[in-house]
Residue, then its C-alpha position, 0 to 999 in steps of 0.5 A: m221971297a218969291y225969287t228965292a222960292l223960284k230958285v229953290l223950285l228950278s233947282a229941286v226940279m232939276i235934281v228930280a229930273i235927273s233922278e227920274i232920267a237915271k231910272r231909265s238910263t244911268v248913262l243918260g242920267g249921268i251925262i245930265a248930271s255931270l253937266p255943270l247945271t247947278s253951277l250955271l244956275a249959281f251963275i245966273w242967280l248971282y249975276g241977277e242979284t248982283g250983276d257983278t262979274a268979278k263974283i261970277a269969275g271967282l265963283s268959277n275959279s273956286i268951282f274949278w279947283y273944288v271939282l277936283p276933290s269931288l271926283v273922289l266920290f264918284l271913284v270911290l263909291p262905285l269901288l265900294l259898292a262893287r266889293g259888296l259893301g252896302f249902299w249907306a256904308s259906301l256912301a259914308i265912307a265915300s263922302a268922308l274920303t271926298f271930305a278929307a280930299y277937299l281938306l287936302m286941296t284947301a291945304l295944297l291950294a294955300r301952300f302954293g299961294v293960290t287964293l280963292 
């Protein structure tokens, strides 16, 4: 239980730190947020709990393929905001399109025989 609490605490601290840095500099906040810190933490937690490098490799491979559709959010959200759409509406639309991109990626991977 303490280990899980530690994982939650460290993950939360990371998110808060990024948002605080972004208040001062969106460029620096963006650079830090774009680092694969969440993935690195997941690798560390998974390895610490299982010691299974095959699981780490599989997770890394899955992350690679699913980073691609996540980019839709970062393309669509600023476009909608720049066009004057409100934040919540822009976020909802960008999230929905990102979800659709994930579904499309899953279908494409299956179509081309890529198993994750």
